[in-house]
N, C-alpha and C positions, 0 to 999 in steps of 0.2 A: 460494327461490334467491338466491345471495349477487349485490347488484347491484354493478354494474361499479366505482364510485366507491370501493366499500368493498374490493372485490376488488383495485385498482389501490393502495389504499392498504397493504393487508395483503402484497401482494406486494414493494413499497417496503421495506415495517419487513424482511421476511426477507430480501430482499437486501444490507440495510444489517448482517446479522449476522455475525460472524467466529466461524468455532468454532475454541479453542485445543486443544489437547490435552498429555498430561502431568502429573505430579502437580505438581513445582514451579513450571511455569509457571500453572497454574489456580490453586494456591494466591498468588501474585502476584497473579494479577489481583484475586482475592479480597481481596487487602490493599490494592491499588492504589485513592487516593483518586480519585473522578470515574470510575472506569471501572463500567460498570452490566453486572454477570452477570446475565443472563435465566434460564438453567438450569445447572445442573451434572449431567452424564451419567456413571455409573459402571457397570461390569461387575459384575454381580451374585456373580461368584467372587474378587473382588479379594480382597487379603490386607490386613488394616487394619493397617498401618503407622502412624509418628505424625503424616506428611505427610497421609494419607488421612482419619487423625483429628481432624485440626487443619480439614480442608477443610470437614468435615461439621460440626463446631463453628459455624464459621463462616458457612455456609450457613445452620443453623437462627439463628444470631444476628441475620441480616442479611434472612433470609424469602426466601432463594434456594432455590426447588426443586432437588432432588435425585430424577433418574429413575435407576432401574436396569434395566440390559439384559442380555441374553446377549455373551458376550464378541465373539462374530460379529456382534451387532447395532451394540455398543460400535464395533467396527470399521469399519462403515459410515458410522458419525456422524465419527468423528475421519479418515477416508478412509487412514489411519496405524496398521495393527495392529500393527505392530514395535516402534513408539516410543507409543502412546497410554499405556502401562502402567496401561490400564483406566479412566481417567478423560479427560473431556473437556467443554468449558465453552463456552456460545454467549453472545457479548458482544454487546451492545448498543453499535454503533459509530455515534456520533452524527454522527461527522466524517467516516464513510465514506459517498459520495455519489456517484451515477451524474454522468456527466459531461453527459448528456442534462438531468438534471434541475435541473443546474446553470445551464446555458446557456439555459433557459428564464427567469430572473431574473437575467442576469450582471450584474455590476457594471461601472461606468465603467472601471474599471482592474483590472487585475490581471496576476501572474506566478506562472507555473505551470513545472514541471520535469516533462517526459515521458519514461519509460522507454519503449526500444524494444528486446525481446526482453532483458532483462537476467534471467538466470537462475539467477544466483547469491543465494540468498538472505543471507548474509552482507553481502554489497555492498549489495542491498535493505533491509537494515537499518541499515546504516550512512549509505545516503541520506536514509531516513527521518528518522534524527537531525538529519541537515544541515538538511533542509527545516524541521522543528522549528524547529530553533535559530536559522534565518537569518531574511532579509526576504523570502523568496519566498510566495506565499499557499498553496499545496501542492504535491501530487504527482498526475500520471495517471498510472494502472497498467491497462493492458490484464489480462484476465482469462485470452486465449490468449497462448502464448507468452512468459510472464512468471513470475518467480518467484512462488509463492503465500505469502500470510501464512502464517508456520508459528511454531512456539517458536524456531528459530534465527532466522527474522527478528525476532522478539519481543527476543530474548537480545541482536542485534545492533543494535539500534535503543535499548536502553538505556532501555525502557519508555517512549518517546517516542511511539508507535505512535497511541494513540489523542489525542496531542496537536497533532495537523496536521491538516489537511484531504487527503483521497485520495479523488479522482475517479475511480470503477472506469469503464470499458467494454468491449465485447465484441473491439472491433476498432480499434487505434490510427490507422490510417489514416483510417477513415472519422470517425475523433472529431476529427481534427485538421481534415478538411475543414469539418467544424462550427466547430470554433473560428475559422476563416480566414473564413466567413460571419458569423460575431460580429466581426469587425474585427481580430483579434489575428495579428499578425506569428508566424510559426514560423521557429527556427533552430535547424539541424540542426549538431551539433558533430563535428566533424572533424580528425584530427591532420593531414590532407592538404589541407584548405581554405586558400587565400591570403589568405580576411580575416580579419582579427585578432578576437576576440571583445572587445578594449580598445578596439578603435576603433567600437564599437557605440554608437548612439543609441536607448535604450530607448524603444520606443513605450507607448502607456497600455495596451494589452493583449499580454503575450509569453509565447509557450511556447518554453523550450529543450527541445530532442529528444537524449536521450543514450542510443547503442546500447552492444551488448554489448563487451568488450574484443576477442575474434576478430574479428566482422564488422562490427563499426561499425555505425551506422546504415542501415537499410536502403536501397536505393534506391529502393524505391515513396514511402518518406517524406522522402528527399531531393529526389525531383522534387518534390514540393508543398510543399516547403520555400522562404521567403522568400529566404534566404539559407544557406549553410553558412559555420560560422566555426570557427575554429579557437584555440588557446592557445598563445602563442609558447613555442617549448623551446630551451633552452641547451645547451651542451656533449654535443650528439650525443642529449639524449636523444628519442624518438619520441613519446610519448605518456604518460597520465597515467591511473591507476584510475581507475575510473568513478565510484566513490564520493568520489575525491579532486575530481576533475571537478565532480559535483554540490554539494560544499561551496562550491568557487570559484565557480560560480553563484547558489548560495544568499545568498550576501552582495555578489554583484556588484551596482552601480549608476551 
């Protein structure tokens, strides 16, 4: 029987895996330096075009296992039968870590952006790109109620998905409470808030929370935030796209 520590480590490794799908996406992952492809999955009924052939050649060159499945089994792996094109890949995302694990040994200072119900995959990809390029330490991404990592996200992130720390969690509200217990200040962004982001003096540990464009940050998250902040607007503009707001926060100091 597998002992508990071995099981826990196995579970952590499994949770860090991100499955991507689509021929061009899988090929890009195999070609990308620093990305570790653990396994490639192919439908045994695949049409062997030039892209599929190149994927097979790269797998052989890099020693990546190819597992063959029925089309139905492959769709259960990709979770997107309409767009997987008969190919998926498991990626070892070492920068993908549970928020709980991070908080066990959290550093003396950090700055993260958290997303509250951001459903648009293109926005998520652009946010990841800004987080990777800017001066924040990473992104907090709930598994429930948010966009999932997908080829659209990878494309919008312009290949930066695996270049920044992403802390995943089940429920954002509970996770933010844990960050508060760790000494972090939580700030929710809202276009209606009276206090300006630009008057904020950053604490050593800070989490900014962004909501989706239709509803903003949820009331539950706003209630636990230390303060709600706005970005001043001119010329009657009411709000910015969530990805633009994330870019501003990524460079705010």
